[in-house]
C-alpha positions as CSV (number, residue, x, y, z in Angstrom):
1,M,122.5,99.1,27.6
2,K,126.3,98.1,27.3
3,K,126.1,97.8,23.5
4,A,124.6,101.1,23.2
5,L,127.0,102.7,25.4
6,T,130.0,101.0,23.3
7,I,128.6,102.5,20.0
8,A,128.2,105.9,21.6
9,L,131.7,106.0,22.9
10,A,133.3,104.8,19.6
11,A,131.3,107.4,17.6
12,L,132.5,110.0,20.2
13,A,136.2,108.9,19.9
14,M,135.9,109.1,15.9
15,A,134.3,112.4,15.8
16,S,136.9,113.9,18.1
17,A,139.9,112.6,16.1
18,P,142.1,115.6,14.6
19,S,142.8,115.8,10.8
20,H,146.4,114.9,11.4
21,A,145.8,111.3,12.7
22,N,148.5,108.8,12.4
23,A,146.4,106.3,10.3
24,Q,143.5,106.6,8.0
25,F,141.0,103.9,6.8
26,G,140.0,103.7,3.2
27,S,136.3,104.7,4.2
28,G,137.6,108.0,5.4
29,I,137.3,107.4,9.1
30,V,140.4,108.5,11.0
31,Y,141.7,106.5,13.9
32,D,143.4,108.0,16.7
33,P,144.8,105.6,19.4
34,T,145.0,108.2,22.3
35,N,141.4,109.3,21.9
36,F,140.3,105.8,21.8
37,K,142.2,105.1,25.0
38,N,140.7,107.9,26.8
39,A,137.3,106.9,25.4
40,V,137.7,103.3,26.7
41,L,138.7,104.7,30.2
42,R,135.8,106.9,30.3
43,Y,133.5,103.9,29.4
44,R,134.9,102.0,32.3
45,Q,134.4,105.0,34.6
46,L,130.8,105.0,33.6
47,R,130.2,101.5,34.1
48,M,131.5,101.9,37.6
49,Q,129.2,104.9,38.2
50,L,126.2,102.7,36.7
51,A,127.0,99.9,39.1
52,Q,127.2,102.3,42.0
53,L,123.8,103.7,41.0
54,Q,122.5,100.2,40.6
55,D,123.6,99.5,44.2
56,T,122.0,102.7,45.6
57,Y,118.7,101.9,43.8
58,N,118.4,98.6,45.1
59,E,119.2,99.8,48.6
60,I,116.5,102.5,48.4
61,V,114.0,99.8,47.2
62,N,115.0,97.7,50.0
63,Q,114.3,100.4,52.5
64,Y,111.1,101.4,50.9
65,N,109.7,97.9,51.0
66,L,110.8,97.6,54.8
67,A,109.0,100.8,55.5
68,V,105.8,99.4,53.7
69,R,106.0,96.3,55.7
70,M,106.7,98.3,59.0
71,A,103.5,100.4,58.2
72,K,101.1,97.5,57.9
73,N,99.0,97.0,61.1
74,I,97.4,93.7,62.4
75,P,94.0,93.3,60.8
76,N,91.0,92.9,63.0
77,M,92.6,94.6,66.1
78,P,89.5,94.9,68.1
79,T,88.4,91.4,67.5
80,R,91.8,90.2,68.7
81,Y,92.7,92.5,71.5
82,L,89.5,94.5,72.8
83,A,88.8,93.8,76.3
84,S,86.4,95.1,78.9
85,W,86.8,95.9,82.4
86,S,84.5,96.0,85.5
87,P,83.2,99.6,86.1
88,W,84.0,101.5,89.2
89,R,81.7,101.0,92.1
90,F,80.8,104.1,94.4
91,A,80.2,103.4,98.0
92,S,76.3,103.2,99.2
93,S,74.6,102.2,102.4
94,Q,71.3,102.4,104.1
95,D,70.7,105.6,106.2
96,L,68.3,104.5,109.1
97,Y,69.2,107.4,111.4
98,G,70.4,109.9,108.8
99,N,74.0,109.7,109.7
100,T,75.5,107.8,106.8
101,T,74.5,109.9,103.7
102,T,77.0,112.6,104.3
103,W,79.7,110.0,104.9
104,V,78.9,108.4,101.6
105,N,78.9,111.5,99.7
106,G,82.3,112.3,101.2
107,V,83.9,109.1,100.0
108,N,82.5,109.4,96.6
109,S,83.4,113.0,96.0
110,G,86.5,113.7,98.1
111,V,85.2,117.2,98.9
112,V,86.8,118.1,102.3
113,G,83.7,119.9,103.8
114,T,81.6,116.9,103.0
115,V,84.2,114.4,104.3
116,L,84.6,116.2,107.7
117,N,80.8,116.5,108.1
118,G,80.1,113.1,107.2
119,Y,82.7,111.7,109.4
120,Q,81.7,113.7,112.5
121,K,78.2,112.6,112.1
122,A,78.9,108.8,111.9
123,T,81.5,108.7,114.8
124,N,81.4,109.1,118.4
125,T,82.2,112.5,119.7
126,L,85.5,112.7,121.8
127,Q,84.5,114.6,125.1
128,T,87.3,116.8,126.6
129,Y,88.6,116.8,130.3
130,A,87.9,120.0,132.2
131,P,91.0,121.8,133.2
132,A,90.5,121.4,136.9
133,L,89.8,117.7,136.4
134,L,93.2,117.4,134.4
135,S,95.0,119.3,137.2
136,A,93.7,117.1,139.8
137,M,94.8,113.9,138.4
138,P,98.1,112.2,139.0
139,S,100.8,112.9,136.3
140,E,100.8,109.4,135.2
141,D,97.0,109.3,134.8
142,R,97.0,112.8,133.1
143,Q,99.7,111.6,130.5
144,R,97.7,108.5,129.9
145,A,94.5,110.3,129.4
146,L,96.2,112.9,126.9
147,A,98.0,110.1,125.1
148,N,94.5,108.3,124.6
149,A,92.8,111.4,123.4
150,A,95.8,112.1,120.8
151,T,95.4,108.6,119.4
152,V,91.8,109.3,118.9
153,E,92.5,112.5,117.2
154,L,95.2,111.3,115.0
155,A,93.1,108.2,114.1
156,D,90.2,110.8,112.9
157,G,92.7,112.8,110.9
158,A,94.1,109.6,109.1
159,A,90.7,108.4,108.4
160,Q,89.3,111.8,107.0
161,N,92.6,112.0,104.8
162,A,91.8,108.4,103.4
163,M,88.1,109.4,102.8
164,E,89.4,112.4,100.8
165,T,91.7,110.3,98.7
166,V,89.2,107.5,97.9
167,G,86.7,110.1,97.1
168,A,89.0,112.2,94.6
169,I,89.9,109.0,93.0
170,R,86.3,107.9,92.5
171,A,85.2,111.5,91.3
172,N,87.9,111.3,88.5
173,A,87.3,107.6,87.8
174,L,84.7,108.5,84.8
175,A,87.3,110.8,83.2
176,T,90.0,108.3,83.6
177,T,88.0,105.5,82.2
178,N,87.0,107.7,79.2
179,T,90.8,108.4,78.6
180,I,91.7,104.8,78.8
181,S,88.8,103.9,76.4
182,N,90.2,106.6,73.9
183,I,93.7,105.3,74.0
184,Q,92.4,101.6,73.4
185,N,90.2,102.6,70.6
186,D,93.0,104.7,68.9
187,S,95.5,101.9,69.4
188,L,93.1,99.1,67.9
189,S,92.0,101.6,65.1
190,D,93.2,100.7,61.6
191,D,93.0,104.3,60.4
192,P,96.4,105.2,58.7
193,N,96.4,108.7,60.6
194,L,96.5,106.9,63.8
195,N,99.3,104.5,62.9
196,T,101.9,106.8,61.7
197,E,105.2,106.8,63.6
198,V,104.3,110.2,65.4
199,S,100.8,109.0,66.2
200,V,102.1,105.7,67.5
201,L,104.7,107.7,69.8
202,N,101.9,109.9,71.0
203,K,99.7,107.2,72.2
204,V,102.8,105.6,73.9
205,N,103.5,108.9,75.7
206,A,99.8,109.4,76.7
207,T,99.8,105.8,78.0
208,N,102.8,106.3,80.1
209,V,101.4,109.7,81.5
210,L,98.3,108.0,82.5
211,A,100.3,105.0,84.0
212,L,102.1,107.8,86.1
213,Q,98.9,109.3,87.3
214,N,97.5,105.9,88.3
215,A,100.7,105.2,90.0
216,Q,100.4,108.5,92.0
217,D,97.0,107.5,92.9
218,T,97.9,104.2,94.1
219,N,100.7,105.7,96.2
220,K,98.2,108.1,97.9
221,L,96.2,105.2,98.8
222,L,99.1,103.3,100.2
223,V,100.3,106.3,102.1
224,A,96.9,106.5,103.8
225,V,97.0,102.8,104.7
226,L,100.4,103.3,106.2
227,E,99.3,106.3,108.2
228,Q,96.4,104.4,109.6
229,Q,98.7,101.5,110.5
230,T,101.2,103.9,112.4
231,I,98.5,105.2,114.4
232,L,97.3,101.8,115.1
233,A,100.8,100.9,116.1
234,K,100.7,103.9,118.5
235,H,97.5,102.7,120.0
236,L,99.0,99.1,120.5
237,R,102.1,100.7,121.9
238,D,100.2,103.2,124.4
239,A,98.1,99.9,125.7
240,E,101.3,97.9,126.2
241,A,103.1,100.8,127.9
242,S,100.2,101.4,130.4
243,A,100.0,97.6,131.2
244,A,103.8,97.8,131.7
245,N,103.5,100.8,133.8
246,A,100.7,99.3,135.9
247,D,102.7,96.3,136.7
248,I,105.8,98.3,137.8
249,E,103.5,100.5,140.0
250,R,102.0,97.3,141.4
251,R,105.3,95.7,142.2
252,L,106.9,98.8,143.6
253,N,103.8,99.5,146.0
254,S,102.5,95.9,146.7
255,F,104.6,95.6,149.9
256,N,103.1,98.8,151.3
257,F,99.8,98.1,150.3
258,N,100.0,94.5,151.9
259,Q,100.9,96.4,155.2
260,Q,98.2,98.8,154.9
261,L,95.6,96.0,154.4
262,T,96.9,93.5,157.0
263,A,98.6,95.7,159.7
264,G,97.1,94.7,163.0
265,I,95.1,92.0,162.0
266,G,97.3,89.4,163.9
267,A,97.3,91.1,166.9
268,N,93.5,91.6,166.6
269,L,93.0,88.0,166.2
270,N,95.2,87.0,168.9
271,G,93.5,89.5,171.4
272,Y,90.1,88.4,170.2
273,R,87.8,86.6,172.9
274,L,84.6,85.2,172.5
275,P,81.9,87.0,174.5
């Protein structure tokens, strides 16, 4: 390439020589030093440009080869990475007296009406105090009775909320499992359309969104458990408060009770005579 370029430049310099050149060869070729110098400079510029083009070409080739290597996926992905998981288990039980089927339907569906009906059928009914009976109670006993009733009602609400949450998660379990299977199949596929940069990013985004949804379901379950634990703590607190109050009442009134029970016994014994 350099030899051809040199010949071309020399021919260009000779062809552009003016008729009034300073020297002339016997063959009739006119030599002009100025044109020859310009041709040499132009030649050097062309060589520099050619070197730059060569460097640019090599860089493009390297980038292309890197892109080709990055586009290659791992062979036999399903054989290497395909995994299975245990299926979702739905609630089930015997129904000897016809009061568990609705409960099971509630914790498998999350439908509010079904959950409420099933819970009421499978639990003891909380009776209410008549207003007259409450009015006749001492204030301490009335407060204790109302607190116990509140504990039961709060426990009922927390349990029903937990049943609805578990039922909704189970009801959506099949669709969630199918979505996970689709992401897994697309991730392990060797289809070029599923391994482009945009396709990979789409699968990553879908996986992240699914993980956020599952995290939300986990948070709902944790909140339901915490709510039940809070109500249990209230129940234990009420029991301890009742025991403490009873001890305080006993200590405050024990002397008077003893006086009422034992008053006059000594005098009666001293005055007692056998018949």
